[in-house]
Phi, psi and omega in degrees: 000135175248141174207156186048055178222161177250130172245137174253133177255142180232130170245092186295145176192154179272338179258309172231127182241127180260149174221146177213142182238134175229153175248129178258115179225129177055046174056027174232140180274141176232132176297134175247306184190160168205161178179192182224153165259113183261112185243023184293333183276343181279127183265332182279120182300324183282335177288333178293312180299317175299317177301315178303309180303311187291312180294316177294324176296320176301312182293318172299324177295319188283315187258348177050060176294149179268342188210137173246128170254127184229142181284132175281148179296146180251154182287133178241173177297322185262118181297331179298329183294315178296321174299316182293321181291321180297320179292324174294317178301315180301316183296324176288322179296320182294324178299316180290316181298322178296344181255004178076026182268129176291141187247136175233141184244134182227136176287151181310314182301317178299315183297315179297318177299316179299325183271317188252343183081009180220117177293346183253019186288159183274164178302323182291320176298313178305313179298316179296320182287320177294328177301316185283316185294321180257009175059047180265120188286319187260157175259135178295151178297318180245138183282355176295326174300306180291336172296316177300321178297323180295325177293319181293317179295320178302314178297320175301306176303314182301320182289333180265358184289142178301333180277354180270101181222174178286339174270142189295130178220129180242346180201175185295321182301312182293321177301308182297319178296317180280343184226058187296335182287343182258014179250126178269136181257141177270000000 
């Protein structure tokens, strides 16, 4: 379980990279900020990676997050896409690593399930549910920002899951065996 911490979520991309921040207090998530890094005008691929590193470092300096949750690249028909996403992910990870921030990785589908209960939910559905859950008045211009917020919330939900313990648990039978002190007997 996490409490009194800030989580930064990252939706990596080399054209648009989304970030979202939440604060966990008394086991409740509070919206802090979200936005994008827009690198569409930059033609040099390595300059884009440098910008990701510098800007994520700056955001980490400003908000001092305790945890980074980052979306894992997904397989696309074009292998170049996953390579570019992996590079963007690495640049953001390095920015957090340099500050000693622990990093957790989540598949896009897992984040959608955590937020909407449906791994095939649309970006708009994710954004709408997050807006209601976190009392956010405005809709982001780019859904990459709300996707990043979803990754942060996914980590929060995963960390607070009853199945999330220090002991490895893959099902209820193992949970009961590994956590007899957490089971009420009638």
